[in-house]
VEXDREN-2710 file (C-alpha; in Angstrom, 1 decimal):
% VEXDREN-2710
k/r/px/py/pz
1/MET/0.0/0.0/0.0
2/ASN/1.4/3.4/-1.0
3/SER/1.2/5.8/1.8
4/LYS/3.1/8.6/0.1
5/PRO/1.0/11.8/-0.1
6/SER/-0.1/12.9/-3.5
7/PRO/0.9/16.4/-4.8
8/LYS/-2.8/17.5/-4.4
9/SER/-2.8/16.5/-0.8
10/LYS/0.4/18.4/-0.2
11/ASP/-1.4/21.5/-1.6
12/TYR/-4.1/21.1/1.0
13/PHE/-1.5/20.6/3.7
14/ARG/0.4/23.7/2.7
15/SER/-2.8/25.8/3.0
16/PHE/-2.5/25.4/6.8
17/TYR/0.7/27.4/6.9
18/LYS/0.0/30.0/4.2
19/GLY/0.7/33.3/5.9
20/ASN/0.7/31.4/9.1
21/LYS/4.4/30.4/9.5
22/LEU/5.3/33.2/11.9
23/LEU/2.7/32.0/14.4
24/PHE/3.8/28.4/14.0
25/ALA/7.4/29.4/14.6
26/ALA/6.5/31.6/17.6
27/VAL/4.7/28.7/19.3
28/LEU/7.6/26.3/18.6
29/LEU/10.0/28.9/20.1
30/ILE/8.0/29.1/23.3
31/THR/7.6/25.3/23.7
32/PRO/11.2/24.5/25.0
33/PHE/10.9/27.3/27.6
34/LEU/7.5/26.0/28.7
35/THR/9.0/22.5/28.9
36/GLY/11.9/23.8/31.0
37/ALA/9.6/25.5/33.4
38/TYR/7.4/22.4/33.8
39/LEU/10.4/20.2/34.4
40/SER/11.9/22.7/36.8
41/ILE/8.8/22.6/38.9
42/THR/8.9/18.8/39.0
43/VAL/12.6/18.7/40.0
44/LEU/12.2/21.5/42.6
45/ILE/9.2/19.7/44.2
46/GLY/11.4/16.6/44.6
47/GLN/14.1/18.7/46.3
48/LEU/11.4/20.3/48.5
49/LEU/10.3/16.8/49.7
50/ASP/13.9/15.9/50.5
51/ILE/14.4/19.2/52.5
52/ILE/11.2/18.6/54.5
53/THR/12.6/15.2/55.5
54/ASP/16.1/16.4/56.3
55/GLY/16.9/20.1/55.8
56/THR/16.9/23.6/57.2
57/GLU/14.2/26.3/57.1
58/ALA/16.4/28.5/55.0
59/GLN/16.8/25.8/52.4
60/LEU/13.0/25.2/52.5
61/LEU/12.3/28.9/52.0
62/ARG/14.7/29.2/49.1
63/VAL/13.4/26.1/47.2
64/ALA/9.7/27.3/47.8
65/LEU/10.5/30.7/46.3
66/LEU/12.1/29.0/43.3
67/ILE/9.0/26.9/42.8
68/LEU/6.8/30.0/42.9
69/VAL/9.0/31.6/40.3
70/ALA/8.9/28.5/38.1
71/ILE/5.1/28.3/38.5
72/ALA/4.7/32.0/37.5
73/ALA/6.9/31.4/34.4
74/TYR/5.0/28.3/33.4
75/PHE/1.7/30.2/33.9
76/PHE/2.8/33.1/31.7
77/LEU/4.4/31.0/29.0
78/GLY/1.4/28.7/29.0
79/ILE/-1.1/31.6/28.5
80/LEU/1.1/33.1/25.7
81/GLU/1.5/29.7/24.0
82/GLY/-2.2/28.9/24.2
83/ARG/-3.1/32.3/22.7
84/LEU/-0.7/31.9/19.8
85/LYS/-1.8/28.3/19.2
86/ALA/-5.4/29.3/19.1
87/ARG/-4.7/32.0/16.6
88/PHE/-2.6/29.6/14.5
89/ILE/-5.5/27.1/14.4
90/GLN/-8.0/29.8/13.6
91/LYS/-6.0/31.0/10.6
92/ALA/-5.1/27.4/9.5
93/VAL/-8.8/26.3/9.4
94/LYS/-9.8/29.5/7.6
95/ASN/-7.1/29.0/5.0
96/TYR/-8.1/25.3/4.5
97/ARG/-11.8/26.1/4.0
98/ASN/-11.0/28.9/1.6
99/PHE/-8.6/26.6/-0.3
100/CYS/-11.2/23.8/-0.5
101/TYR/-13.9/26.2/-1.7
102/GLY/-11.6/27.7/-4.3
103/LYS/-11.0/24.2/-5.6
104/LEU/-14.7/23.6/-5.7
105/THR/-15.5/26.8/-7.6
106/ALA/-12.7/26.0/-10.1
107/LYS/-14.6/22.9/-11.3
108/ALA/-16.6/22.9/-14.5
109/ILE/-20.4/22.8/-14.3
110/SER/-20.5/19.4/-16.0
111/ALA/-18.1/17.9/-13.5
112/PHE/-19.8/19.4/-10.5
113/SER/-23.3/18.1/-11.6
114/LYS/-22.0/14.5/-11.9
115/GLU/-20.5/14.4/-8.4
116/ASN/-22.1/14.0/-5.0
117/THR/-22.5/17.4/-3.4
118/GLY/-22.7/15.8/0.0
119/ARG/-19.0/15.0/-0.3
120/TYR/-18.2/18.7/-0.4
121/LEU/-20.5/19.5/2.5
122/SER/-18.8/16.8/4.5
123/VAL/-15.3/18.1/3.6
124/LEU/-16.2/21.7/4.6
125/THR/-17.9/20.7/7.9
126/ASN/-17.1/17.2/9.4
127/ASP/-13.7/16.7/7.9
128/VAL/-12.6/20.2/8.9
129/THR/-13.7/19.6/12.5
130/ALA/-11.7/16.3/12.6
131/ILE/-8.6/18.0/11.2
132/GLU/-8.9/20.8/13.7
133/ASP/-9.4/18.6/16.7
134/LYS/-7.1/15.7/15.9
135/TYR/-4.3/17.2/13.9
136/LEU/-3.9/21.0/14.3
137/ALA/-4.7/21.0/18.0
138/ASN/-2.2/18.1/18.7
139/ILE/0.8/19.4/16.7
140/PHE/2.2/21.4/19.6
141/ASP/1.3/18.8/22.2
142/VAL/3.5/16.3/20.3
143/VAL/6.3/18.9/20.2
144/PHE/5.9/19.6/23.9
145/ASP/6.0/15.9/24.7
146/LEU/9.1/15.5/22.5
147/PHE/11.0/18.3/24.3
148/LEU/9.9/16.9/27.6
149/PHE/11.1/13.4/26.7
150/VAL/14.5/14.7/25.6
151/ALA/14.9/16.9/28.7
152/THR/13.8/14.1/31.1
153/LEU/16.1/11.7/29.4
154/CYS/19.1/14.1/29.8
155/LEU/18.1/14.6/33.5
156/LEU/17.9/10.9/34.0
157/MET/21.2/10.3/32.4
158/TYR/22.7/12.8/34.8
159/TYR/21.3/11.0/37.8
160/SER/21.7/7.4/36.7
161/PRO/23.1/6.2/33.3
162/VAL/22.0/2.6/34.0
163/LEU/18.4/3.6/34.6
164/THR/18.5/5.7/31.4
165/VAL/19.6/2.7/29.3
166/VAL/16.8/0.6/30.9
167/SER/14.3/3.3/30.3
168/ILE/15.2/3.6/26.6
169/VAL/14.8/-0.2/26.2
170/LEU/11.5/-0.3/28.1
171/CYS/10.2/2.7/26.0
172/ILE/10.2/0.5/22.9
173/LEU/7.1/-1.4/24.1
174/PRO/4.7/1.6/24.2
175/LEU/6.2/2.8/20.9
176/VAL/5.5/-0.6/19.3
177/VAL/2.0/-0.6/20.6
178/ALA/1.3/2.9/19.2
179/ILE/2.9/2.3/15.8
180/SER/1.2/-1.1/15.3
181/MET/-2.3/0.2/16.2
182/GLY/-2.0/3.6/14.7
183/GLY/-2.5/2.3/11.1
184/LYS/-5.9/0.8/11.9
185/MET/-6.9/4.0/13.6
186/ALA/-6.3/5.9/10.4
187/VAL/-8.4/3.4/8.5
188/ASN/-11.3/3.9/11.0
189/GLU/-11.0/7.7/10.6
190/LYS/-11.2/7.4/6.8
191/ALA/-14.2/5.0/7.1
192/VAL/-16.1/7.5/9.3
193/SER/-15.3/10.4/6.9
194/GLU/-16.6/8.4/3.9
195/GLN/-19.7/7.4/5.7
196/ASN/-20.2/11.0/6.8
197/GLU/-20.2/12.0/3.1
198/LYS/-22.8/9.4/2.3
199/PHE/-25.0/10.5/5.2
200/VAL/-24.8/14.2/4.3
201/GLY/-25.5/13.4/0.7
202/SER/-28.6/11.3/1.6
203/LEU/-29.9/13.9/4.0
204/GLN/-29.5/16.6/1.3
205/ASP/-31.4/14.5/-1.2
206/LEU/-34.2/13.8/1.3
207/LEU/-34.6/17.4/2.2
208/ARG/-34.5/18.5/-1.5
209/GLY/-37.2/16.0/-2.4
210/PHE/-39.3/16.7/0.7
211/SER/-42.3/17.9/-1.3
212/VAL/-42.2/14.8/-3.6
213/ILE/-42.0/12.6/-0.5
214/LYS/-45.1/14.2/1.0
215/SER/-47.0/14.0/-2.3
216/PHE/-46.4/10.3/-2.7
217/LYS/-46.9/9.6/1.0
218/ALA/-43.5/7.9/1.2
219/GLU/-42.6/9.0/4.7
220/SER/-42.2/5.5/6.1
221/ARG/-39.9/4.4/3.2
222/VAL/-37.8/7.6/3.5
223/LYS/-37.6/7.1/7.3
224/THR/-36.3/3.6/6.7
225/VAL/-33.6/4.9/4.4
226/PHE/-32.6/7.6/6.8
227/SER/-32.5/5.2/9.7
228/SER/-30.3/2.8/7.7
229/GLU/-27.8/5.6/6.8
230/ASN/-27.8/6.9/10.4
231/GLU/-27.2/3.4/11.7
232/GLN/-24.3/2.8/9.3
233/LEU/-22.7/6.1/10.3
234/GLU/-23.0/5.4/14.0
235/ASP/-21.6/1.9/13.5
236/LYS/-18.5/3.4/11.9
237/LYS/-18.2/5.9/14.8
238/PHE/-18.6/3.1/17.3
239/SER/-15.8/1.2/15.7
240/ARG/-13.6/4.3/15.8
241/ARG/-14.4/5.0/19.5
242/TRP/-13.9/1.4/20.5
243/TYR/-10.5/1.1/18.7
244/GLN/-9.4/4.5/20.1
245/ARG/-10.2/3.3/23.6
246/LEU/-8.5/-0.1/23.0
247/MET/-5.4/1.7/21.7
248/SER/-5.4/4.1/24.8
249/VAL/-5.8/1.2/27.3
250/SER/-3.1/-0.8/25.5
251/ALA/-0.7/2.2/25.5
252/SER/-1.4/2.8/29.2
253/ALA/-0.8/-0.9/30.1
254/ALA/2.5/-0.8/28.2
255/SER/3.5/2.4/30.1
256/LEU/2.6/0.8/33.4
257/PHE/4.7/-2.2/32.4
258/MET/7.6/0.2/31.6
259/GLN/7.2/1.9/35.0
260/LEU/7.2/-1.5/36.7
261/GLY/10.4/-2.4/34.9
262/LEU/12.0/0.8/36.0
263/PHE/11.1/0.3/39.7
264/CYS/12.4/-3.3/39.6
265/SER/15.6/-2.4/37.9
266/ARG/16.2/0.5/40.3
267/ASN/15.5/-1.8/43.3
268/PHE/17.7/-4.5/41.8
269/SER/20.6/-2.1/41.3
270/GLY/20.2/-0.8/44.8
271/THR/20.1/-4.4/46.3
272/GLN/23.1/-5.4/44.3
273/ARG/25.0/-2.3/45.6
274/GLN/24.1/-3.2/49.2
275/TYR/25.2/-6.8/48.8
276/TYR/28.5/-5.6/47.3
277/CYS/29.1/-3.2/50.2
278/ARG/28.3/-5.8/52.8
279/TYR/30.5/-8.4/51.0
280/ARG/33.4/-6.0/50.9
281/SER/33.0/-5.0/54.5
282/ASP/33.0/-8.7/55.6
283/PHE/36.1/-9.4/53.4
284/ARG/38.0/-6.5/55.1
285/LYS/37.2/-7.8/58.5
286/ARG/38.4/-11.3/57.7
287/CYS/41.5/-10.0/56.1
288/LYS/42.0/-7.2/58.7
289/LEU/42.2/-4.5/56.0
290/PRO/41.7/-0.8/56.8
291/ARG/38.2/0.5/56.2
292/GLN/37.5/2.5/53.1
293/PRO/34.4/4.5/52.2
294/ASP/31.6/2.6/50.4
295/PRO/30.9/3.7/46.8
END
């Protein structure tokens, strides 16, 4: 199956960024700073918990003030990023609709009359909503998660290189789950879009022929047709929702397995270190060697 986008689809994709690249770049520029503020809060809260257990009031006050500064920075950057992202999505959707309508008006009368107009209605309504919610709104969330992943990985490497390697290995499982199930999700989305086209087309035909339907008293027959189209559409949506939930639960289970692996590896490494220190201490006592600090 060829998944390479066609030149026409690239034109639709480019319409999102026409006159919109500055906003896109501005949000991307803010994202690493927003990620840094978020990660700083997490690290500082960990330090705060350690200070509460064994620390001075001066240390507690200093870390608390740093947390307040980090929260203020995260709040300001989050508002700015959200404002720019909303403006980007607004302009991208407007560009996309205008581009689609321009393509529609460029068609010849003969070509337009032979095609299902419900398809165009679905593209300009249902498909635009799906693109807005599931693509445009998630672009920057993915970028944020990517920056957060890299920053967390660097921080983990600083604290424990061994756990970093284990984390990278265990991260493969959630990635495999997402990649293996993502293709079927795209198929379900396409099926819902195509069924939406059929439903909108049928609804348009029924409303257009309403006077004829009333004249021939065909309400029951028309109701049957409408119910059939409605049921098929909701069946497709059910399949999409069910598979989306299945993918979400599978990814969550894989993530929990990854966390379990991290805790076990951390506990194992700590236990191994205790056994090593105890063995070395006993060996020194038997050999009457001078005591040295444990690693």
